[in-house]
LOZA-746679 format. One line per field, with one value per residue: residue number from 1; residue in three letters; x, y, z of N, C-alpha, C in turn. Coordinates in steps of 0.1 Angstrom, whole numbers, always signed. Example, Ala and Ser with C-alpha at 12.3 -4.5 7.8 and 13.67 -1.06 7.14 Angstrom:
<nodes>
seq <- 1  2
type <- ALA  SER
n.u <- +132  +128
n.v <- -57  -22
n.w <- +78  +71
ca.u <- +123  +137
ca.v <- -45  -11
ca.w <- +78  +71
c.u <- +132  +129
c.v <- -33  +0
c.w <- +78  +79
</nodes>
This chain:
<nodes>
seq <- 1  2  3  4  5  6  7  8  9  10  11  12  13  14  15  16  17  18  19  20  21  22  23  24  25  26  27  28  29  30  31  32  33  34  35  36  37  38  39  40  41  42  43  44  45  46  47  48  49  50  51  52  53  54  55  56  57  58  59  60  61  62  63  64  65  66  67  68  69  70  71  72  73  74  75  76  77  78  79  80  81  82  83  84  85  86  87  88  89  90  91  92  93  94  95  96  97  98  99  100  101  102  103  104  105  106  107  108  109  110  111  112  113  114  115  116  117  118  119  120  121  122  123  124  125  126  127  128  129  130  131  132  133  134  135  136  137  138  139  140  141  142  143  144  145  146  147  148  149  150  151  152  153  154  155  156  157  158  159  160  161  162  163  164  165  166  167  168  169  170  171  172  173  174  175  176  177  178  179  180  181  182  183  184  185  186  187  188  189  190  191  192  193  194  195  196  197  198  199  200  201  202  203  204  205  206  207  208  209  210  211  212  213  214  215  216  217  218  219  220  221  222  223  224  225  226  227  228  229  230  231  232  233  234  235  236  237  238  239  240  241  242  243  244  245  246  247  248  249  250  251  252  253  254  255  256  257  258  259  260  261  262  263  264  265  266  267  268  269  270  271  272  273  274  275  276  277  278  279  280  281  282  283  284  285  286  287  288  289  290
type <- MET  LEU  PRO  ALA  LEU  ILE  ALA  ALA  VAL  ALA  ALA  SER  ILE  GLY  TYR  GLY  SER  ALA  SER  VAL  LEU  GLU  ALA  ALA  ALA  ALA  ARG  ARG  ALA  THR  GLY  ALA  ARG  VAL  PHE  THR  GLN  PRO  ILE  TYR  LEU  LEU  GLY  ILE  ALA  LEU  ASP  LEU  LEU  ALA  TRP  ALA  ALA  SER  LEU  TYR  ALA  LEU  GLN  PHE  LEU  THR  VAL  PHE  THR  VAL  GLN  ALA  LEU  LEU  ALA  GLY  SER  LEU  VAL  VAL  THR  VAL  LEU  LEU  ALA  ARG  TRP  VAL  PHE  GLY  THR  ALA  LEU  GLY  THR  GLN  ALA  LEU  ALA  ALA  MET  GLY  LEU  LEU  VAL  LEU  GLY  LEU  VAL  VAL  ILE  ALA  LEU  SER  THR  GLY  GLU  GLN  PRO  ALA  GLY  GLY  ALA  PRO  ASP  GLY  LEU  VAL  PRO  VAL  LEU  ALA  ALA  VAL  LEU  VAL  LEU  LEU  LEU  ALA  VAL  LEU  ALA  ALA  CYS  TYR  ARG  ARG  ARG  LEU  PRO  LEU  LEU  PHE  ALA  ALA  LEU  ALA  GLY  LEU  ALA  ALA  SER  ALA  ALA  ALA  LEU  ALA  ALA  ARG  SER  LEU  ASP  LEU  SER  ALA  ILE  SER  TRP  GLY  LEU  LEU  ALA  ASP  PRO  LEU  PRO  TRP  ILE  ILE  ALA  VAL  SER  GLY  VAL  LEU  ALA  MET  VAL  ALA  TYR  THR  ARG  ALA  LEU  GLU  GLN  GLY  SER  VAL  GLY  PRO  LEU  THR  ALA  LEU  TYR  THR  VAL  ILE  GLU  VAL  LEU  VAL  PRO  GLY  ILE  ALA  GLY  MET  VAL  LEU  LEU  GLY  ASP  ALA  ALA  ARG  PRO  GLY  TRP  GLU  ALA  ALA  LYS  PHE  ALA  ALA  ILE  ALA  LEU  SER  LEU  ALA  ALA  GLY  VAL  TRP  LEU  ALA  LEU  ARG  GLY  GLY  ALA  ASP  ALA  LEU  MET  ALA  ALA  THR  GLY  ALA  ALA  PRO  ALA  GLN  ASP  ASP  ASN  GLN  LYS  ASP  ALA  GLU  GLN  GLU  ALA  GLU  GLY  MET  SER  SER
n.u <- +32  +33  +59  +55  +34  +47  +66  +50  +39  +63  +70  +50  +57  +82  +77  +61  +79  +100  +88  +86  +114  +123  +109  +119  +145  +140  +134  +157  +173  +173  +161  +183  +201  +189  +190  +215  +215  +221  +200  +179  +188  +188  +160  +153  +166  +151  +126  +132  +139  +114  +98  +110  +103  +75  +72  +81  +61  +38  +42  +31  +7  -26  -34  -52  -48  -21  -19  -38  -26  -3  -14  -16  +6  +0  -7  +18  +32  +17  +20  +48  +53  +41  +59  +84  +79  +63  +35  +0  -23  -54  -80  -100  -85  -67  -85  -94  -70  -68  -90  -83  -60  -72  -88  -68  -56  -77  -78  -53  -57  -77  -64  -51  -23  -14  +2  +18  +4  +14  +13  -18  -31  -28  -26  -1  +3  -19  -13  +10  -1  -18  +1  +15  -5  -10  +15  +14  -7  +2  +25  +13  -3  +14  +23  +1  -24  -35  -41  -57  -60  -33  -28  -46  -35  -11  -21  -32  -9  +6  -12  -9  +18  +15  -1  +15  +37  +24  +19  +44  +68  +89  +102  +124  +150  +168  +191  +174  +151  +155  +147  +120  +90  +75  +91  +101  +78  +70  +91  +90  +63  +65  +82  +67  +45  +56  +66  +42  +27  +43  +41  +14  +13  +28  +10  -15  -36  -24  -40  -67  -55  -38  -58  -73  -53  -47  -71  -75  -51  -56  -82  -84  -62  -68  -94  -90  -71  -87  -105  -89  -66  -75  -74  -83  -101  -95  -114  -146  -140  -146  -165  -157  -132  -137  -153  -134  -115  -131  -135  -108  -101  -120  -113  -87  -90  -105  -86  -66  -81  -91  -85  -56  -45  -29  -6  +2  +7  +28  +46  +51  +58  +43  +27  +3  +9  +17  +8  +29  +28  +17  +37  +58  +46  +45  +72  +81  +67  +80  +105  +100  +92  +115
n.v <- -224  -232  -244  -268  -280  -283  -302  -324  -330  -335  -358  -376  -378  -389  -414  -427  -428  -443  -468  -477  -478  -497  -519  -522  -529  -554  -569  -572  -588  -616  -629  -624  -608  -587  -566  -556  -541  -511  -494  -503  -496  -468  -465  -472  -451  -429  -436  -432  -405  -394  -403  -387  -362  -363  -365  -340  -324  -332  -318  -294  -295  -309  -343  -356  -340  -344  -372  -377  -363  -379  -401  -395  -406  -428  -419  -411  -435  -450  -435  -434  -461  -466  -454  -466  -494  -497  -501  -503  -475  -463  -440  -437  -442  -421  -400  -406  -401  -374  -365  -373  -357  -332  -333  -334  -309  -292  -300  -291  -263  -260  -261  -248  -235  -256  -260  -288  -300  -315  -346  -357  -366  -400  -409  -419  -444  -458  -459  -475  -498  -506  -510  -532  -551  -552  -562  -587  -600  -600  -617  -641  -648  -648  -669  -677  -676  -647  -621  -597  -592  -587  -564  -546  -546  -533  -508  -499  -498  -479  -458  -455  -446  -422  -407  -407  -392  -368  -360  -356  -333  -315  -291  -284  -302  -327  -348  -358  -367  -394  -406  -403  -419  -417  -413  -439  -454  -445  -454  -483  -488  -480  -499  -522  -517  -518  -545  -559  -550  -558  -586  -589  -583  -604  -624  -617  -598  -567  -545  -544  -547  -524  -504  -509  -505  -478  -465  -470  -459  -432  -425  -436  -424  -398  -392  -398  -379  -356  -360  -365  -348  -324  -315  -295  -280  -250  -221  -221  -238  -264  -282  -283  -295  -321  -331  -331  -349  -373  -374  -378  -402  -419  -418  -427  -453  -465  -463  -480  -504  -507  -489  -484  -507  -526  -512  -507  -533  -539  -520  -528  -554  -574  -605  -630  -654  -687  -700  -706  -732  -746  -744  -758  -784  -789  -789  -811  -831  -830  -838  -865  -875  -874
n.w <- +46  +19  +14  +28  +13  -11  -2  +4  -22  -35  -20  -29  -56  -53  -40  -60  -82  -71  -68  -95  -102  -84  -93  -119  -113  -101  -123  -135  -119  -96  -65  -37  -51  -62  -44  -47  -70  -86  -95  -79  -54  -57  -59  -33  -19  -29  -17  +10  +10  +2  +23  +44  +35  +36  +64  +71  +59  +74  +97  +94  +79  +77  +85  +68  +44  +37  +35  +14  -7  -9  -20  -46  -57  -72  -97  -107  -107  -125  -149  -153  -155  -179  -196  -190  -190  -212  -209  -217  -218  -214  -226  -206  -183  -183  -180  -154  -140  -144  -130  -104  -100  -102  -79  -59  -63  -54  -27  -18  -21  -2  +22  +51  +69  +96  +123  +139  +169  +190  +208  +220  +253  +261  +234  +226  +241  +230  +202  +204  +214  +194  +174  +184  +183  +155  +147  +159  +146  +120  +123  +131  +109  +87  +70  +58  +31  +27  +12  +12  +39  +46  +31  +43  +69  +63  +55  +79  +95  +81  +87  +114  +115  +102  +120  +143  +133  +127  +153  +164  +175  +158  +159  +174  +170  +186  +205  +224  +212  +208  +231  +230  +224  +200  +175  +173  +171  +146  +130  +133  +125  +98  +88  +92  +76  +51  +50  +53  +31  +10  +13  +8  -20  -30  -30  -41  -65  -78  -82  -67  -41  -39  -40  -17  +3  -2  +4  +31  +42  +38  +48  +75  +92  +86  +95  +122  +128  +126  +148  +170  +169  +162  +135  +107  +79  +59  +69  +56  +35  +40  +29  +2  +6  +16  -4  -25  -15  -15  -43  -52  -39  -51  -78  -76  -66  -87  -107  -97  -97  -123  -148  -146  -138  -152  -157  -131  -123  -139  -129  -103  -105  -95  -89  -85  -60  -48  -16  +12  +23  +2  -17  -3  -3  -31  -37  -22  -36  -61  -53  -46  -70  -85
ca.u <- +24  +38  +70  +49  +27  +58  +72  +40  +39  +76  +70  +42  +65  +93  +71  +57  +91  +107  +81  +90  +128  +125  +104  +129  +156  +136  +133  +171  +180  +163  +166  +191  +209  +182  +194  +228  +213  +222  +187  +171  +193  +183  +146  +152  +170  +140  +117  +136  +137  +100  +94  +114  +95  +62  +73  +81  +47  +29  +44  +24  -5  -34  -31  -60  -42  -8  -22  -45  -16  +6  -22  -13  +18  -6  -6  +32  +36  +11  +26  +62  +52  +38  +71  +95  +76  +54  +21  -11  -31  -66  -86  -106  -74  -62  -95  -93  -59  -71  -99  -75  -51  -81  -91  -56  -55  -87  -73  -42  -63  -85  -56  -44  -12  -18  +14  +15  +2  +18  +4  -28  -29  -33  -24  +11  +0  -29  -6  +19  -9  -22  +13  +18  -16  -7  +27  +10  -16  +11  +33  +4  -9  +23  +24  -12  -27  -46  -36  -65  -56  -20  -30  -53  -25  -2  -27  -33  +4  +9  -20  -2  +30  +11  -6  +27  +44  +17  +20  +58  +73  +103  +107  +138  +156  +179  +192  +163  +141  +157  +139  +106  +85  +69  +100  +102  +65  +70  +100  +84  +51  +69  +88  +56  +37  +64  +66  +28  +22  +50  +35  +1  +16  +33  -1  -27  -36  -20  -51  -75  -47  -34  -70  -76  -43  -48  -83  -72  -41  -61  -94  -82  -55  -75  -105  -84  -65  -98  -111  -79  -56  -81  -72  -95  -99  -96  -128  -154  -135  -148  -173  -148  -121  -141  -157  -122  -110  -139  -132  -95  -101  -128  -105  -75  -95  -108  -73  -60  -88  -94  -77  -42  -41  -18  +6  +6  +12  +42  +55  +54  +63  +35  +20  -2  +19  +12  +11  +41  +25  +15  +50  +65  +41  +50  +87  +82  +63  +90  +116  +96  +92  +129
ca.v <- -235  -236  -254  -281  -286  -288  -314  -335  -334  -342  -372  -384  -381  -398  -428  -433  -431  -454  -481  -481  -481  -510  -530  -524  -537  -568  -575  -575  -597  -623  -632  -613  -600  -574  -556  -550  -534  -496  -488  -506  -487  -455  -465  -471  -437  -421  -439  -425  -390  -392  -404  -375  -351  -365  -361  -325  -319  -335  -309  -281  -298  -319  -357  -358  -333  -351  -386  -376  -359  -390  -411  -391  -414  -438  -413  -411  -449  -454  -428  -439  -475  -466  -450  -475  -508  -498  -506  -495  -466  -459  -427  -436  -441  -407  -392  -408  -394  -360  -362  -374  -345  -321  -334  -330  -294  -286  -303  -282  -250  -259  -264  -237  -240  -260  -267  -300  -295  -325  -358  -356  -376  -413  -413  -428  -458  -464  -462  -486  -511  -509  -515  -546  -560  -554  -571  -601  -605  -603  -629  -653  -651  -646  -680  -680  -668  -637  -608  -586  -589  -581  -550  -539  -544  -523  -495  -495  -495  -465  -448  -453  -438  -408  -400  -404  -381  -355  -356  -354  -320  -315  -277  -284  -315  -330  -363  -362  -374  -409  -411  -401  -432  -414  -417  -454  -459  -442  -463  -497  -488  -479  -512  -531  -514  -523  -560  -564  -547  -567  -599  -589  -583  -617  -633  -612  -588  -554  -534  -544  -545  -510  -497  -511  -499  -464  -460  -471  -450  -418  -423  -439  -414  -385  -391  -398  -366  -346  -363  -365  -338  -311  -311  -289  -273  -236  -217  -220  -248  -278  -291  -286  -304  -335  -336  -334  -362  -383  -375  -383  -416  -427  -419  -436  -467  -469  -464  -492  -516  -509  -483  -484  -520  -532  -504  -509  -546  -538  -512  -535  -567  -583  -616  -639  -664  -697  -699  -713  -746  -752  -745  -769  -796  -792  -792  -825  -840  -830  -846  -879  -880  -875
ca.w <- +41  +5  +15  +32  +2  -20  +3  +2  -36  -38  -15  -38  -68  -49  -38  -73  -90  -64  -72  -108  -102  -77  -102  -130  -107  -99  -136  -140  -110  -88  -51  -30  -60  -66  -35  -51  -82  -84  -97  -67  -43  -60  -55  -18  -15  -32  -7  +22  +8  +2  +37  +51  +30  +42  +78  +72  +55  +85  +108  +91  +72  +83  +81  +56  +33  +34  +30  +1  -17  -12  -28  -60  -63  -81  -110  -110  -110  -138  -160  -155  -160  -194  -203  -188  -194  -224  -206  -223  -209  -222  -224  -193  -172  -184  -174  -140  -134  -144  -118  -92  -99  -98  -64  -51  -63  -45  -14  -15  -19  +10  +34  +57  +77  +109  +129  +147  +182  +199  +210  +231  +264  +257  +220  +224  +244  +221  +190  +207  +216  +180  +167  +189  +178  +141  +146  +163  +136  +108  +126  +132  +96  +76  +61  +52  +19  +30  +7  +16  +53  +46  +26  +54  +80  +58  +55  +93  +100  +76  +94  +127  +113  +99  +132  +151  +127  +129  +167  +168  +175  +152  +159  +180  +169  +195  +208  +232  +204  +209  +243  +227  +218  +187  +164  +172  +165  +132  +123  +133  +117  +84  +84  +92  +65  +39  +50  +51  +17  +1  +14  +1  -34  -33  -30  -48  -76  -73  -83  -55  -29  -38  -37  -2  +11  -3  +11  +45  +47  +37  +56  +89  +99  +83  +105  +135  +129  +129  +161  +181  +168  +159  +121  +101  +67  +60  +71  +43  +25  +45  +19  -9  +9  +17  -18  -32  -10  -21  -57  -54  -36  -61  -90  -73  -65  -101  -114  -92  -100  -137  -158  -145  -132  -160  -154  -117  -122  -144  -120  -90  -107  -87  -95  -75  -56  -40  -2  +16  +25  -11  -23  +3  -8  -45  -37  -17  -47  -71  -48  -47  -84  -90
c.u <- +29  +49  +65  +41  +37  +64  +63  +39  +52  +76  +62  +50  +76  +88  +68  +69  +99  +101  +85  +105  +130  +120  +113  +141  +153  +135  +147  +178  +169  +170  +173  +199  +202  +186  +208  +227  +213  +208  +178  +175  +189  +168  +145  +156  +158  +128  +120  +135  +122  +94  +97  +106  +81  +61  +73  +67  +37  +31  +36  +10  -13  -31  -39  -53  -30  -11  -29  -35  -6  -1  -20  -1  +13  -4  +9  +36  +30  +17  +40  +62  +49  +51  +82  +92  +67  +40  +11  -18  -42  -71  -93  -96  -69  -72  -96  -82  -61  -80  -92  -66  -60  -85  -80  -53  -64  -83  -62  -47  -71  -77  -50  -33  -17  -7  +10  +14  +7  +8  -5  -26  -35  -30  -12  +9  -10  -22  +3  +11  -14  -11  +16  +8  -13  +5  +23  +2  -7  +19  +25  -1  +1  +24  +11  -15  -39  -41  -43  -62  -43  -20  -36  -43  -15  -8  -29  -20  +9  +1  -14  +10  +26  +7  +6  +35  +38  +18  +34  +62  +87  +108  +121  +143  +168  +180  +181  +152  +142  +150  +124  +101  +79  +78  +101  +89  +65  +79  +94  +72  +55  +74  +76  +47  +43  +63  +52  +24  +30  +45  +22  +3  +21  +21  -13  -25  -33  -31  -59  -67  -42  -46  -73  -66  -44  -60  -81  -62  -45  -72  -91  -75  -62  -86  -100  -78  -75  -103  -101  -70  -62  -78  -85  -91  -99  -111  -135  -150  -138  -154  -164  -137  -126  -147  -144  -115  -117  -136  -118  -94  -108  -119  -93  -79  -98  -95  -66  -67  -90  -84  -62  -37  -29  -5  +11  +12  +26  +51  +58  +60  +55  +28  +15  +8  +12  +16  +23  +39  +23  +28  +58  +60  +45  +64  +89  +78  +73  +102  +113  +96  +106  +136
c.v <- -241  -246  -268  -288  -291  -301  -326  -339  -341  -356  -381  -388  -391  -413  -434  -436  -443  -468  -486  -485  -495  -522  -533  -532  -552  -576  -579  -585  -604  -626  -620  -604  -587  -563  -550  -542  -519  -490  -491  -497  -473  -454  -464  -457  -428  -423  -432  -410  -386  -393  -392  -363  -351  -361  -346  -319  -321  -325  -296  -283  -309  -333  -360  -352  -341  -365  -386  -372  -371  -401  -408  -399  -424  -432  -414  -425  -453  -448  -432  -453  -476  -463  -460  -489  -509  -503  -497  -486  -460  -445  -426  -435  -427  -397  -393  -401  -379  -356  -363  -362  -333  -321  -330  -315  -287  -288  -294  -268  -249  -260  -251  -243  -243  -267  -278  -295  -305  -336  -356  -368  -389  -418  -422  -442  -465  -468  -474  -499  -515  -516  -529  -555  -563  -564  -586  -607  -609  -615  -641  -657  -651  -657  -684  -671  -659  -623  -596  -582  -582  -566  -541  -536  -533  -509  -490  -491  -481  -455  -445  -444  -424  -400  -397  -393  -368  -351  -353  -340  -320  -300  -276  -298  -317  -345  -367  -369  -389  -414  -409  -414  -429  -417  -432  -460  -456  -452  -478  -498  -488  -493  -523  -530  -520  -538  -565  -562  -556  -581  -600  -590  -596  -627  -629  -602  -574  -544  -533  -541  -530  -501  -497  -504  -484  -458  -460  -460  -435  -416  -425  -428  -400  -382  -390  -385  -355  -348  -361  -354  -324  -306  -306  -283  -258  -232  -215  -230  -263  -287  -294  -296  -318  -340  -339  -347  -374  -386  -382  -398  -424  -429  -428  -451  -473  -472  -477  -505  -518  -502  -484  -497  -526  -525  -506  -523  -546  -531  -519  -549  -578  -593  -625  -650  -675  -695  -708  -728  -753  -754  -756  -782  -800  -796  -807  -835  -841  -839  -861  -884  -881  -887
c.w <- +28  +6  +19  +21  -9  -15  +2  -13  -40  -32  -24  -50  -65  -47  -51  -82  -84  -68  -85  -109  -95  -86  -113  -125  -105  -112  -141  -131  -102  -74  -45  -39  -64  -57  -38  -64  -79  -85  -85  -55  -45  -56  -40  -13  -18  -21  +6  +21  +8  +16  +46  +47  +36  +57  +80  +69  +67  +97  +106  +84  +79  +78  +68  +43  +28  +28  +16  -10  -20  -20  -43  -66  -72  -96  -115  -115  -123  -150  -163  -160  -175  -202  -202  -193  -206  -221  -213  -213  -217  -218  -210  -181  -172  -177  -159  -133  -134  -133  -105  -89  -95  -84  -56  -51  -54  -30  -9  -13  -7  +23  +38  +66  +91  +115  +138  +162  +193  +202  +222  +241  +259  +243  +219  +229  +235  +208  +192  +208  +202  +172  +171  +184  +163  +139  +149  +152  +123  +111  +126  +118  +84  +66  +55  +40  +22  +25  +11  +30  +54  +41  +36  +65  +75  +59  +69  +99  +94  +83  +107  +126  +110  +111  +142  +146  +128  +144  +172  +165  +170  +152  +165  +180  +178  +198  +217  +225  +205  +221  +241  +220  +203  +175  +162  +167  +150  +124  +122  +124  +102  +79  +83  +80  +52  +38  +47  +36  +7  +1  +7  -14  -39  -36  -39  -59  -71  -72  -70  -42  -28  -35  -22  +6  +10  +4  +26  +50  +46  +48  +71  +96  +97  +93  +119  +138  +133  +144  +172  +181  +164  +145  +115  +88  +69  +62  +57  +33  +29  +35  +7  -6  +9  +4  -26  -28  -15  -36  -60  -50  -46  -74  -88  -72  -79  -109  -110  -97  -115  -146  -158  -139  -139  -157  -140  -116  -128  -135  -107  -92  -100  -95  -84  -72  -48  -25  +1  +17  +12  -18  -17  -2  -22  -45  -32  -28  -57  -66  -49  -61  -90  -84
</nodes>
């Protein structure tokens, strides 16, 4: 169990660090040039390593445990943003981070090793159908200004990826995995989550969007894992685990909405953007005036 916990914590640190590196690269270059920045490529590499670590953790730990630990990346992002970008961090924000970390420690203590048991009957087609629906909604609404919807879509896509990863048996890796739909569901869900969340940040405030995304990606797959996959806490630790999850979520949401919002804004480089139709109209107006 310890290696899986270490992997989940490492994934959390990786995701939080990658956000800051990618934001720093975005401040040095604009447009497509950002993708050639070494610091941006390092951030992407950290994202991929964190993703691989989370997949490993989901092979041995419950979805609730892994997703809650990944939510701790908020703390990493806020702390690194303070150091890299010089953003202010008040006493209340530090207290919220302390409560979040305390909750994560209790979650770790309440978790026993629970190897992945494979996908139950019907889960794969349900996940595939949900993924198709999410893709359709994203495509239909992409040019509209709906940041909360995009954040929710990102959270649901991340939830689908977590459930698929928890159901995937990686005990014997072979080329046969390419014929298994679960790895493809994981990959497509991950890309969808990234695109939808990026679109949300282009249009809205990072604090509320991060809070909504975090709550969905913890609660939805966590509850589904309990109902569909038989995930459970260690005997006698059920109440402590769910209290710790509630504490961590509450602290994380407060941090995203209030105490660490400035740091998150700096770490993501996010700023409200105009919708595409409004941009086109303004460009036409500028052309007429010239």
